[in-house]
C-alpha positions in Angstrom: -24.7 -24.5 9.1 -23.7 -23.7 5.2 -25.1 -20.5 5.5 -23.4 -19.4 8.1 -20.4 -18.6 5.4 -22.4 -15.3 4.6 -21.5 -13.5 7.1 -18.4 -12.6 5.4 -20.3 -10.4 3.2 -20.1 -7.9 5.8 -16.3 -8.4 6.5 -16.4 -8.2 2.1 -18.5 -5.0 2.0 -17.0 -3.0 5.0 -13.3 -4.2 3.2 -14.4 -2.4 0.1 -15.8 0.3 1.7 -12.6 0.8 3.3 -10.3 0.3 0.3 -12.6 2.9 -1.6 -12.4 5.6 1.6 -8.3 5.0 1.2 -8.1 5.5 -2.7 -10.1 8.4 -2.0 -8.2 10.3 0.3 -4.9 9.2 -0.8 -6.4 11.0 -4.6 -7.1 14.7 -2.2 -4.4 14.2 -0.5 -1.7 14.5 -3.8 -4.3 16.9 -5.0 -3.8 19.2 -2.2 -0.1 18.9 -3.0 -0.2 19.8 -6.7 -2.3 22.7 -5.7 -0.2 23.6 -3.1 3.5 22.9 -5.2 1.7 25.1 -8.0 1.0 28.0 -5.3 4.6 27.6 -4.1 5.7 28.4 -7.4 3.5 31.1 -8.4 4.3 33.1 -5.3 1.2 32.5 -3.4 2.3 30.7 -0.9 5.1 31.6 2.1 8.3 31.1 0.4 10.0 29.9 3.6 7.9 26.5 3.2 10.4 23.8 1.7 8.3 22.5 -0.6 10.8 19.4 -1.4 10.2 17.8 1.5 6.1 18.3 1.9 5.6 17.3 -1.3 7.9 14.4 -1.0 6.5 13.7 2.6 3.1 13.9 1.2 3.9 11.9 -1.7 4.8 8.8 0.3 2.1 8.8 2.6 -0.4 8.8 -0.5 2.0 5.4 -1.5 1.3 4.2 1.6 -2.1 4.6 1.8 -2.6 3.2 -1.8 -1.1 -0.3 -0.7 -3.4 -0.4 2.4 -6.1 0.1 0.0 -5.5 -2.9 -2.5 -4.3 -4.8 0.5 -8.2 -4.2 1.5 -9.5 -4.5 -1.9 -7.6 -8.6 -2.2 -8.7 -9.3 0.9 -12.4 -8.7 0.0 -12.1 -10.1 -3.7 -10.5 -13.6 -1.8 -13.0 -13.7 1.0 -15.6 -13.7 -1.3 -14.1 -16.4 -4.1 -13.0 -18.5 -1.1 -16.6 -18.0 0.7 -19.1 -16.8 -1.5 -19.2 -17.6 -4.5 -16.3 -17.4 -7.4 -15.7 -14.0 -9.4 -16.5 -14.1 -13.9 -13.8 -12.4 -14.9 -14.5 -10.9 -18.3 -11.2 -11.0 -20.0 -9.0 -14.2 -19.9 -6.2 -12.5 -20.7 -6.7 -10.0 -17.9 -4.2 -9.7 -14.8 -4.4 -12.6 -12.3 -3.5 -10.3 -9.1 -7.2 -10.6 -7.9 -7.8 -14.2 -8.6 -7.7 -16.3 -5.4 -8.3 -20.1 -4.9 -7.1 -21.1 -1.6 -6.6 -19.3 2.0 -2.7 -19.8 1.2 -2.7 -17.8 -1.5 -4.7 -14.7 0.0 -2.2 -14.8 2.8 0.6 -14.7 0.7 -0.8 -11.8 -2.0 -1.7 -10.1 1.6 1.6 -10.4 3.1 3.2 -9.2 -0.1 1.5 -6.1 -0.5 1.6 -5.6 3.2 5.6 -5.9 3.0 5.3 -3.4 0.6 3.3 -0.9 2.6 5.9 -1.2 5.7 9.0 -0.4 3.2 7.0 2.7 2.1 6.9 3.7 5.5 10.4 2.8 6.5 10.9 4.7 4.2 9.0 8.0 5.0 10.5 7.5 8.5 14.2 7.7 6.6 13.6 10.5 4.7 12.6 12.2 8.4 15.8 10.9 10.1 18.1 13.2 10.8 22.2 11.2 10.7 24.0 12.8 13.2 26.2 9.9 13.7 28.3 6.8 12.6 26.6 4.9 14.5 23.3 6.4 12.8 24.3 5.7 9.4 25.2 1.7 10.2 21.9 1.2 11.6 20.2 3.3 8.3 22.6 0.7 6.1 21.8 -2.4 8.3 18.4 -1.9 7.7 18.0 -1.5 4.0 20.2 -4.4 4.2 18.1 -6.7 5.9 14.6 -4.9 3.7 16.5 -6.2 1.2 17.3 -9.8 2.0 13.5 -9.9 3.0 12.2 -8.6 -0.3 14.5 -11.4 -1.8 13.2 -13.9 0.0 10.1 -12.5 -0.4 9.9 -13.0 -4.0 12.3 -16.3 -4.4 9.3 -18.8 -4.8 7.8 -16.5 -7.3 6.8 -17.8 -10.2 8.0 -14.3 -13.1 
């Protein structure tokens, strides 16, 4: 029965693969955005495009992909440490981000990164939102206030 825990290796490997793929896709998106920016400013791209919105949207989406990739990476490392074996750290002074000893630590780290990914997604939607009425502005302000309160409570118990 104890060896059944080794099935977790499948989740670890696939999470790492998903993380790597997301890092690659986000990086390619940023390289394409850099190329489009260069082409725009050299006049090779049609001038009726708004490169600022395209660039901002692409970079925000890439950040979102990077954050989800980090979620998968933390998940893979956490599962490995919890169910398979402790990961040896070469440098004791290195970051403890991937060091996970309990399931609660894994859930806490994942939750924080997921919340940040959701905030980035909200930011992306907010940039594309058209403010047409004062009510739209009020709802936007309430949303930002709610995010701020949520972040405050999320980091209140953190040890910085």
